[in-house]
N, C-alpha and C positions, 0 to 999 in steps of 0.2 A: 572435543573439537565446538567452537561458537560457531554459528550462522544466520547473518539476516534475510529473514524469505521478507518480500516486499510483494504486495501486491499493485495493480497500479490502476488509475482513474484519470480520466480531464475535467472540467469544468460542466463538459454537456452532463456526463452523468452523474453528478452530486445536484446539477439543477433538477436533473428525470426524477432522481432520487426525493426530490420536492414535489414531486408531480408536472414538471413543464417539460415535456417531452423536445424532441428534437429530433432531425435528421440520423442522427449519429445515436441516440439514445430513446427508450420509450421511458413512456411516463410509465412509470414505481407507484404502484398501488401502496396502503398500508400496510395488509397482506405479505405482500412482497418485501416489506420494508421489514416487516414482525418477523419473515423466516429468515432471513438474509443475518438480523441483528441472532435470535437462537442458533442456527448453525455456527457462527463464531463463536456463541458463549459456550455452547461444547464444546468446539476447539479447545479454547482458553481454557477453559475446566481440565480438558484430561491433559493437556502439557504443563498445567500447573499440579496438577497431582504426580505427572511422571516425573513431576521437578527435570521437565524439559524446560521450561519457559521461563528466562530471564528476562525480557521486556516484548511490550508488544502495548502497541498504539494503533490507534485511525489517524488520518492527520483530516486537516482544518482544507477546503473545495482550495483549487490554483489563484482563485480571483483574491486568496489573503496572502498571495504568495507576497516576498519580497524578495530582490537579485543583490545582493551587494560586490562589486567591484571596486578595484584602484583605478584610480585614472595615472596619467606619467608622471605627477607631481605625487604619489602615492595617498591624494585626500577619497575619500570613499564615496562611490557612484551610485546610489542607489536608486532603482526601477522598482515598482510595484507588478505583479502582474495581473491576471492570466497573458498570455501572448496568443498571437493569433496563428505563427508557426509554430508553437509548441502542442505536439500530440501526449502522448502519455507523461503524466507525471507519477509520482510518488504518494498514493491512496494511503496506505496501514502499511504496518510493520509488525514481524517478532524477529526479538534475537532470542537464537534457540542454543541451547547448549545440546546434543547432540554425538552420539557414540561415534555414528559415522555417515557419511554422504549418501549414503542409501536409506536411510532412519530418518534423514531431513528431506527429502524427495518424498517418501511416501507420504508424511506430512503435508509436503507441498501439492500431491496429489489429489488428498482429502481437499485440503482449502478451494481448490481449483475447479471444483463439483460443489460450489457454492449457491445457492439460488438464485434465480433474476428472471425478470420477464423476460418471456419468447420476443427475442430480436434482441435483448443487449447486446452491447461489444463483451466479447473472451479476452482477458487478455495474459497471459500467461504470466503465473505464479515464479520467480523470480528468486534462485536461490545465489548467495554471494559467502564464502566464507571469511572468516573475521580473521584479519590475521594478527599471532598471539604475540604481540609486545612487542619491543626489539626496532621497528621499525622507527622512523625519524617523523609519519604522520605529516609532511607537510614536503 
């Protein structure tokens, strides 16, 4: 079965990774970044070798987000982000093809151990099963 495994973050987290601390997140050093990239690279390599990795990507910061809705006449309404009321957003994901929920939970538990600076926020790793066709999608 396929699963979407998601990691979350905020605009403040992205800024912290560029060395700008805030009340929500301490500044990351180059050493912190390298440790995180090495950790995630090892996970990606292991998932590729096991054949479970379908896709995985880190996403651009929330400041580059665009929301598109429709007005009452069906015309697009476009709003750029980030937004003050927004908390965590999707920061990256993996699409995994695993034999069981237990296996994907094991992987998510490993992802949750990613190194970060002391005092950095910790977010849950979210697992969502991907429906296997047949749905209408909208």
